[in-house]
C-alpha positions in Angstrom: -35.5 -22.2 8.9 -36.7 -21.6 4.9 -37.7 -17.9 4.1 -38.6 -16.7 0.5 -36.7 -13.0 -0.2 -37.7 -10.2 -2.0 -34.7 -7.4 -3.5 -33.0 -5.5 -1.1 -30.2 -5.6 2.3 -30.8 -8.2 4.4 -29.5 -9.8 7.3 -30.5 -13.2 9.4 -28.6 -12.8 12.8 -29.0 -15.1 16.6 -29.6 -12.9 19.4 -29.5 -14.9 23.6 -32.5 -15.0 25.3 -31.2 -11.8 27.1 -30.6 -9.6 23.9 -27.1 -10.1 23.5 -25.7 -11.1 19.7 -24.6 -13.9 19.5 -24.7 -15.0 15.7 -24.6 -13.5 12.1 -26.2 -16.5 9.6 -26.0 -14.1 6.4 -25.8 -10.6 5.4 -26.1 -10.2 2.1 -27.8 -7.0 -0.7 -30.5 -9.4 -3.3 -31.5 -8.4 -6.6 -34.4 -11.0 -6.9 -36.0 -12.6 -5.2 -35.0 -15.8 -3.6 -35.8 -19.2 -1.5 -33.1 -19.4 1.3 -32.9 -22.8 3.5 -30.5 -21.7 6.9 -29.1 -24.1 9.4 -27.6 -22.9 12.0 -24.3 -25.4 14.3 -25.4 -24.1 17.5 -21.9 -21.9 17.6 -21.7 -18.3 18.1 -19.0 -16.0 16.0 -15.9 -17.2 17.6 -17.2 -21.3 16.5 -17.4 -21.9 20.2 -20.3 -24.4 21.2 -23.6 -21.8 22.8 -24.9 -23.2 25.6 -28.7 -24.5 26.4 -31.1 -21.9 26.0 -33.5 -20.0 24.4 -32.4 -18.4 21.1 -34.1 -15.7 18.7 -33.1 -15.8 14.9 -34.0 -12.1 13.7 -34.4 -11.5 9.8 -34.6 -7.9 9.1 -35.5 -7.2 5.5 -36.2 -3.9 3.6 -40.1 -4.2 4.5 -40.5 -6.1 7.2 -38.2 -7.7 10.6 -39.6 -11.4 11.3 -38.2 -13.4 14.8 -38.2 -17.4 15.8 -37.5 -18.8 18.9 -36.5 -22.7 19.5 -34.6 -24.1 22.1 -31.0 -25.5 22.1 -31.2 -28.8 24.5 -27.0 -30.0 25.2 
């Protein structure tokens, strides 16, 4: 996934289909515009592989929130 982000606090998190927090991919304070790209390895916050299912990437920015669903198949 690719994102163009602007100054401020942001957080990129992964949730499962029932809304449980699976993992935080990134969380930081940006001081200027950046272009970031992420690849998720399909593991949870403990490093264990996640099960087959639908997962939601949730990006929280100072002025917007974005969500994207993906299907993990094993």
